[in-house]
C-alpha positions as a Markdown table, in Angstrom:
| # | Residue | x | y | z |
|---|---|---|---|---|
| 1 | Met | 73.7 | 53.1 | 100.7 |
| 2 | Lys | 74.6 | 55.0 | 98.6 |
| 3 | Arg | 77.3 | 56.0 | 96.9 |
| 4 | Trp | 80.2 | 57.4 | 95.0 |
| 5 | Leu | 83.3 | 57.1 | 93.0 |
| 6 | Leu | 85.9 | 54.6 | 94.1 |
| 7 | Ser | 89.3 | 56.2 | 94.7 |
| 8 | Phe | 92.0 | 56.0 | 92.1 |
| 9 | Leu | 93.9 | 53.7 | 94.4 |
| 10 | Ser | 91.0 | 51.3 | 94.4 |
| 11 | Leu | 91.0 | 51.2 | 90.6 |
| 12 | Val | 94.8 | 50.5 | 90.6 |
| 13 | Leu | 94.3 | 47.7 | 93.1 |
| 14 | Ile | 91.6 | 46.1 | 91.0 |
| 15 | Val | 93.7 | 46.3 | 87.8 |
| 16 | Gly | 96.7 | 44.8 | 89.8 |
| 17 | Val | 94.7 | 42.0 | 91.2 |
| 18 | Leu | 93.1 | 41.1 | 87.9 |
| 19 | Ser | 96.6 | 41.2 | 86.2 |
| 20 | Ala | 98.0 | 39.0 | 88.9 |
| 21 | Cys | 95.2 | 36.4 | 88.4 |
| 22 | Gly | 95.9 | 36.4 | 84.7 |
| 23 | Ser | 99.6 | 35.9 | 85.1 |
| 24 | Asn | 99.2 | 33.0 | 87.5 |
| 25 | Gly | 96.7 | 31.1 | 85.3 |
| 26 | Ser | 99.3 | 28.9 | 83.5 |
| 27 | Ser | 101.8 | 28.3 | 86.3 |
| 28 | Ser | 100.4 | 24.9 | 87.3 |
| 29 | Ser | 97.6 | 22.5 | 86.7 |
| 30 | Gly | 96.1 | 23.5 | 90.0 |
| 31 | Ser | 96.0 | 27.2 | 89.0 |
| 32 | Lys | 94.6 | 26.3 | 85.6 |
| 33 | Asp | 91.7 | 24.6 | 87.2 |
| 34 | Ser | 91.1 | 27.6 | 89.4 |
| 35 | Ser | 91.2 | 29.9 | 86.4 |
| 36 | Ser | 88.7 | 27.7 | 84.5 |
| 37 | Ser | 86.4 | 27.7 | 87.5 |
| 38 | Lys | 86.5 | 31.4 | 87.9 |
| 39 | Ser | 85.7 | 32.1 | 84.2 |
| 40 | Ser | 82.4 | 30.1 | 84.4 |
| 41 | Asp | 79.0 | 31.6 | 83.9 |
| 42 | Thr | 78.0 | 33.2 | 87.2 |
| 43 | Leu | 74.2 | 32.8 | 86.6 |
| 44 | Ala | 74.6 | 29.1 | 85.7 |
| 45 | Ala | 77.0 | 28.5 | 88.7 |
| 46 | Ala | 74.5 | 30.1 | 91.1 |
| 47 | Lys | 71.7 | 28.0 | 89.8 |
| 48 | Lys | 73.8 | 24.9 | 90.1 |
| 49 | Lys | 74.8 | 25.7 | 93.7 |
| 50 | Gly | 71.4 | 27.1 | 94.6 |
| 51 | Val | 73.0 | 30.1 | 96.1 |
| 52 | Leu | 73.7 | 33.7 | 94.9 |
| 53 | Val | 76.4 | 35.4 | 97.0 |
| 54 | Val | 75.9 | 39.2 | 97.3 |
| 55 | Gly | 78.1 | 41.8 | 98.8 |
| 56 | Ser | 76.8 | 44.4 | 101.3 |
| 57 | Ser | 78.3 | 46.6 | 104.1 |
| 58 | Asn | 75.4 | 45.3 | 106.3 |
| 59 | Asp | 73.7 | 48.5 | 105.6 |
| 60 | Ala | 70.2 | 49.2 | 106.9 |
| 61 | Pro | 67.6 | 49.7 | 105.5 |
| 62 | Phe | 69.1 | 48.5 | 102.2 |
| 63 | Ala | 70.8 | 45.1 | 102.7 |
| 64 | Phe | 71.6 | 43.9 | 106.2 |
| 65 | Ile | 71.3 | 41.0 | 108.7 |
| 66 | Asp | 68.4 | 41.6 | 111.1 |
| 67 | Gln | 69.7 | 41.2 | 114.6 |
| 68 | Lys | 66.5 | 39.7 | 115.9 |
| 69 | Thr | 65.7 | 37.3 | 113.1 |
| 70 | Lys | 69.3 | 36.8 | 111.8 |
| 71 | Lys | 67.8 | 37.0 | 108.3 |
| 72 | Phe | 69.1 | 38.9 | 105.3 |
| 73 | Thr | 66.6 | 41.8 | 104.9 |
| 74 | Gly | 66.2 | 45.4 | 103.6 |
| 75 | Ile | 65.1 | 47.1 | 100.4 |
| 76 | Asp | 67.8 | 45.6 | 98.2 |
| 77 | Ala | 67.7 | 42.3 | 100.0 |
| 78 | Glu | 64.0 | 41.8 | 99.4 |
| 79 | Ile | 64.3 | 42.7 | 95.8 |
| 80 | Ile | 67.3 | 40.5 | 95.0 |
| 81 | Lys | 65.8 | 37.5 | 96.9 |
| 82 | Glu | 62.6 | 37.8 | 94.9 |
| 83 | Val | 64.7 | 38.1 | 91.7 |
| 84 | Ala | 66.8 | 35.1 | 92.6 |
| 85 | Arg | 63.7 | 33.0 | 93.4 |
| 86 | Arg | 62.2 | 33.8 | 90.0 |
| 87 | Leu | 65.5 | 32.8 | 88.4 |
| 88 | Gly | 65.4 | 29.4 | 90.2 |
| 89 | Ile | 68.0 | 30.3 | 92.8 |
| 90 | Pro | 66.5 | 29.4 | 96.2 |
| 91 | Lys | 69.0 | 31.1 | 98.5 |
| 92 | Val | 70.7 | 34.5 | 98.6 |
| 93 | Glu | 73.7 | 34.7 | 100.9 |
| 94 | Met | 75.2 | 38.1 | 102.1 |
| 95 | Lys | 78.9 | 38.6 | 102.5 |
| 96 | Gln | 79.7 | 41.6 | 104.6 |
| 97 | Thr | 82.3 | 43.9 | 103.2 |
| 98 | Lys | 83.3 | 47.5 | 103.7 |
| 99 | Phe | 81.4 | 49.7 | 101.2 |
| 100 | Glu | 84.5 | 51.1 | 99.6 |
| 101 | Asn | 85.8 | 47.5 | 99.0 |
| 102 | Leu | 82.6 | 46.1 | 97.4 |
| 103 | Leu | 83.6 | 46.4 | 93.8 |
| 104 | Leu | 87.1 | 45.1 | 94.6 |
| 105 | Glu | 85.5 | 42.0 | 96.1 |
| 106 | Leu | 83.3 | 41.7 | 93.1 |
| 107 | Asn | 86.1 | 41.7 | 90.6 |
| 108 | Asn | 88.2 | 39.4 | 92.8 |
| 109 | Lys | 85.2 | 37.0 | 92.4 |
| 110 | Asn | 84.6 | 36.7 | 96.1 |
| 111 | Ile | 80.9 | 37.7 | 95.6 |
| 112 | Asp | 78.5 | 37.3 | 92.6 |
| 113 | Leu | 76.8 | 40.7 | 92.9 |
| 114 | Val | 76.8 | 44.0 | 94.8 |
| 115 | Thr | 73.4 | 44.9 | 96.2 |
| 116 | Asp | 73.9 | 47.7 | 98.7 |
| 117 | Ala | 72.1 | 50.9 | 97.4 |
| 118 | Met | 75.0 | 51.6 | 95.1 |
| 119 | Tyr | 74.8 | 54.6 | 92.8 |
| 120 | Ile | 75.3 | 54.0 | 89.1 |
| 121 | Asn | 77.8 | 56.4 | 87.8 |
| 122 | Pro | 80.4 | 56.5 | 84.9 |
| 123 | Gln | 83.4 | 55.9 | 87.1 |
| 124 | Arg | 81.9 | 52.7 | 88.5 |
| 125 | Glu | 80.7 | 51.6 | 85.1 |
| 126 | Lys | 84.4 | 51.4 | 84.0 |
| 127 | Ile | 84.9 | 48.5 | 86.3 |
| 128 | Ala | 81.5 | 46.9 | 86.8 |
| 129 | Lys | 78.4 | 46.2 | 84.7 |
| 130 | Phe | 75.2 | 47.6 | 86.3 |
| 131 | Thr | 71.7 | 46.3 | 86.1 |
| 132 | Thr | 68.8 | 48.6 | 85.1 |
| 133 | Val | 67.8 | 51.1 | 87.8 |
| 134 | Trp | 66.0 | 49.7 | 90.8 |
| 135 | Tyr | 65.0 | 53.0 | 92.4 |
| 136 | Thr | 66.3 | 56.4 | 93.2 |
| 137 | Glu | 67.2 | 58.3 | 96.4 |
| 138 | Gly | 69.0 | 61.4 | 97.7 |
| 139 | Glu | 70.9 | 62.8 | 100.6 |
| 140 | Ala | 69.7 | 64.2 | 103.9 |
| 141 | Phe | 71.3 | 66.1 | 106.7 |
| 142 | Ile | 70.8 | 64.9 | 110.3 |
| 143 | Ile | 71.2 | 67.5 | 113.1 |
| 144 | Pro | 70.7 | 67.6 | 116.8 |
| 145 | Lys | 67.1 | 68.4 | 117.8 |
| 146 | Lys | 68.1 | 71.7 | 119.5 |
| 147 | Ser | 70.5 | 72.7 | 116.7 |
| 148 | Ser | 70.6 | 76.3 | 115.5 |
| 149 | Ile | 70.8 | 74.9 | 111.9 |
| 150 | Lys | 67.5 | 75.7 | 110.2 |
| 151 | Ser | 68.4 | 75.4 | 106.5 |
| 152 | Ala | 71.3 | 74.5 | 104.3 |
| 153 | Asn | 72.6 | 78.1 | 104.5 |
| 154 | Asp | 73.3 | 77.6 | 108.2 |
| 155 | Leu | 75.8 | 74.8 | 107.4 |
| 156 | Lys | 78.5 | 77.3 | 106.2 |
| 157 | Asn | 80.6 | 77.4 | 109.4 |
| 158 | Lys | 79.7 | 73.9 | 110.6 |
| 159 | Val | 81.6 | 70.6 | 110.9 |
| 160 | Ile | 79.9 | 67.9 | 108.9 |
| 161 | Gly | 80.4 | 64.1 | 109.2 |
| 162 | Ala | 80.2 | 61.7 | 106.3 |
| 163 | Gln | 80.9 | 58.0 | 105.7 |
| 164 | Lys | 83.9 | 57.0 | 103.8 |
| 165 | Gly | 83.3 | 55.5 | 100.3 |
| 166 | Thr | 79.8 | 57.0 | 99.9 |
| 167 | Ala | 78.4 | 59.5 | 97.5 |
| 168 | Phe | 77.7 | 61.8 | 100.4 |
| 169 | Tyr | 81.4 | 61.9 | 101.5 |
| 170 | Asp | 82.3 | 63.3 | 98.1 |
| 171 | Phe | 79.2 | 65.6 | 98.2 |
| 172 | Ala | 80.3 | 67.0 | 101.6 |
| 173 | Asn | 83.8 | 67.6 | 100.3 |
| 174 | Lys | 82.4 | 69.4 | 97.3 |
| 175 | Met | 80.4 | 71.6 | 99.6 |
| 176 | Lys | 83.6 | 72.4 | 101.6 |
| 177 | Lys | 85.4 | 73.4 | 98.4 |
| 178 | Glu | 82.5 | 75.7 | 97.5 |
| 179 | Gly | 82.7 | 77.3 | 101.0 |
| 180 | Lys | 79.2 | 76.0 | 102.0 |
| 181 | Ile | 80.6 | 74.1 | 105.1 |
| 182 | Lys | 83.6 | 74.5 | 107.3 |
| 183 | Gln | 85.0 | 71.0 | 107.6 |
| 184 | Val | 84.4 | 67.4 | 106.7 |
| 185 | Asn | 85.1 | 64.6 | 109.3 |
| 186 | Val | 85.2 | 61.1 | 107.9 |
| 187 | Phe | 83.7 | 58.1 | 109.7 |
| 188 | Gly | 83.8 | 54.4 | 108.9 |
| 189 | Ser | 80.2 | 53.5 | 109.7 |
| 190 | Gln | 76.7 | 54.9 | 110.0 |
| 191 | Ser | 76.6 | 54.1 | 113.7 |
| 192 | Asp | 79.8 | 56.1 | 114.3 |
| 193 | Leu | 78.3 | 59.0 | 112.4 |
| 194 | Leu | 75.1 | 59.0 | 114.5 |
| 195 | Leu | 77.1 | 58.8 | 117.7 |
| 196 | Ala | 79.3 | 61.7 | 116.7 |
| 197 | Ala | 76.3 | 63.9 | 116.0 |
| 198 | Asn | 74.5 | 62.8 | 119.1 |
| 199 | Thr | 77.4 | 63.6 | 121.3 |
| 200 | Gly | 78.2 | 66.9 | 119.7 |
| 201 | Lys | 81.5 | 65.9 | 118.0 |
| 202 | Ile | 80.1 | 67.2 | 114.7 |
| 203 | Asp | 77.4 | 69.7 | 114.0 |
| 204 | Ala | 75.6 | 67.6 | 111.4 |
| 205 | Leu | 76.0 | 64.6 | 109.2 |
| 206 | Val | 75.1 | 63.9 | 105.6 |
| 207 | Thr | 73.9 | 60.5 | 104.5 |
| 208 | Asp | 71.2 | 58.7 | 102.5 |
| 209 | Gly | 67.7 | 60.1 | 103.1 |
| 210 | Ala | 66.5 | 56.5 | 103.4 |
| 211 | Val | 69.2 | 55.7 | 106.0 |
| 212 | Ala | 68.4 | 58.8 | 107.9 |
| 213 | Ala | 64.7 | 58.1 | 108.2 |
| 214 | Tyr | 65.2 | 54.5 | 109.1 |
| 215 | Ser | 68.0 | 55.1 | 111.6 |
| 216 | Leu | 66.0 | 57.7 | 113.6 |
| 217 | Lys | 62.8 | 55.5 | 113.4 |
| 218 | Gln | 64.7 | 52.5 | 114.8 |
| 219 | Asp | 66.3 | 54.5 | 117.7 |
| 220 | Pro | 64.1 | 57.2 | 119.1 |
| 221 | Ser | 66.5 | 57.7 | 121.9 |
| 222 | Leu | 68.8 | 59.6 | 119.6 |
| 223 | Asn | 68.5 | 63.3 | 120.2 |
| 224 | Leu | 68.6 | 63.9 | 116.4 |
| 225 | Lys | 66.3 | 65.0 | 113.6 |
| 226 | Ile | 66.4 | 65.4 | 109.8 |
| 227 | Leu | 67.0 | 68.9 | 108.5 |
| 228 | Asp | 63.8 | 70.1 | 106.9 |
| 229 | Pro | 63.1 | 71.7 | 104.6 |
| 230 | Tyr | 65.9 | 70.5 | 102.4 |
| 231 | Thr | 66.0 | 69.6 | 98.7 |
| 232 | Pro | 68.5 | 66.8 | 97.9 |
| 233 | Gln | 71.2 | 67.8 | 95.5 |
| 234 | Ala | 73.0 | 64.5 | 95.0 |
| 235 | Ala | 70.1 | 62.2 | 94.1 |
| 236 | Gly | 71.3 | 59.1 | 92.3 |
| 237 | Met | 70.0 | 56.0 | 90.6 |
| 238 | Ile | 70.4 | 52.7 | 92.4 |
| 239 | Gly | 71.2 | 49.3 | 90.8 |
| 240 | Ala | 73.1 | 46.1 | 91.4 |
| 241 | Ala | 76.7 | 45.8 | 90.2 |
| 242 | Ala | 78.0 | 42.7 | 88.4 |
| 243 | Arg | 81.3 | 41.9 | 86.7 |
| 244 | Lys | 81.8 | 43.3 | 83.3 |
| 245 | Ser | 81.7 | 39.8 | 81.8 |
| 246 | Asp | 78.4 | 38.8 | 83.5 |
| 247 | Thr | 76.0 | 39.9 | 80.7 |
| 248 | Lys | 73.8 | 36.8 | 81.1 |
| 249 | Leu | 73.3 | 37.5 | 84.8 |
| 250 | Val | 72.6 | 41.2 | 84.3 |
| 251 | Asn | 70.1 | 40.5 | 81.5 |
| 252 | Ala | 68.3 | 37.9 | 83.5 |
| 253 | Ile | 68.1 | 40.3 | 86.5 |
| 254 | Asn | 66.9 | 43.2 | 84.4 |
| 255 | Lys | 64.0 | 41.1 | 83.0 |
| 256 | Gln | 62.8 | 40.2 | 86.5 |
| 257 | Ile | 63.3 | 43.8 | 87.8 |
| 258 | Asn | 61.0 | 45.1 | 85.1 |
| 259 | Asn | 58.5 | 42.4 | 86.0 |
| 260 | Leu | 58.7 | 43.4 | 89.7 |
| 261 | Lys | 58.1 | 47.1 | 88.8 |
| 262 | Glu | 55.1 | 46.3 | 86.6 |
| 263 | Asn | 53.4 | 44.0 | 89.2 |
| 264 | Gly | 54.0 | 46.5 | 92.0 |
| 265 | Phe | 56.4 | 44.5 | 94.1 |
| 266 | Ile | 59.2 | 47.1 | 94.2 |
| 267 | Lys | 56.8 | 49.9 | 95.0 |
| 268 | Lys | 55.5 | 47.9 | 97.9 |
| 269 | Val | 59.0 | 47.2 | 99.2 |
| 270 | Leu | 59.9 | 50.9 | 99.1 |
| 271 | Lys | 56.7 | 51.8 | 101.0 |
| 272 | Lys | 57.4 | 49.1 | 103.6 |
| 273 | Tyr | 60.7 | 50.8 | 104.5 |
| 274 | Gly | 59.2 | 54.3 | 104.6 |
| 275 | Met | 60.4 | 55.5 | 101.2 |
| 276 | Pro | 58.5 | 58.3 | 99.4 |
| 277 | Asp | 56.7 | 57.6 | 96.2 |
| 278 | Asn | 59.2 | 59.6 | 94.2 |
| 279 | Tyr | 61.9 | 57.0 | 94.9 |
| 280 | Phe | 60.1 | 54.6 | 92.6 |
| 281 | Val | 61.5 | 54.4 | 89.0 |
| 282 | Pro | 59.1 | 52.9 | 86.4 |
| 283 | Val | 60.2 | 50.5 | 83.7 |
| 284 | Gln | 62.5 | 52.4 | 81.3 |
| 285 | Asp | 62.2 | 52.1 | 77.5 |
């Protein structure tokens, strides 16, 4: 799902945590063992354990636990599970984490990889190493079915909701500064956003186009629709995030991602979840 610059505070926290880990490394034999363990090759460790632990905010349709099957599923989930299988890792386990804390959890070594429709951008690349692009996507506005909003121009005096930690929250704030919307209300989850729009607490919400389409398809009782016509302004490239030191893991994943693009697997996954053809990104030179 997804997504935007971590706050400066998050960056400070990451640096602080990493510094603390370094300073404790020689305090005792026990902490030395822990430090040695954490510096091991993530790819090799995952192969040995037979499990790759990925972080997600339990975000449909990207990477979530299906309530009916209890299985890890979604666009990113299906891609990383196939990649892991090809790398000789039989199981992918999802650890649920708030979206804004995913990179913090990654650098604290509580997860091996972030796979949750995360936008690749320069700010994030300062603290994480991204894979090659998996696919692209952009934002959409969801409005009540009987809304007077007919185009983006009608948002000028409206209250817009957005999810904290996503690219679309930042995008909404940019629109506010430019005078294109009246106010931005922040929410902690997609479900809270939809509820607020459905009950009239906000005039519209901005989120991933993929999330918008999937959410409305899954719950037809919602008195909401996607604003159309609308051309996305904040389209971004999606990839998985690894630790800066995990070059072997990223290279191995990239090789398999290219294979999955060439054999049509990724295009089929995108189509399965209702994504348009222009979300597919071919192998890059």
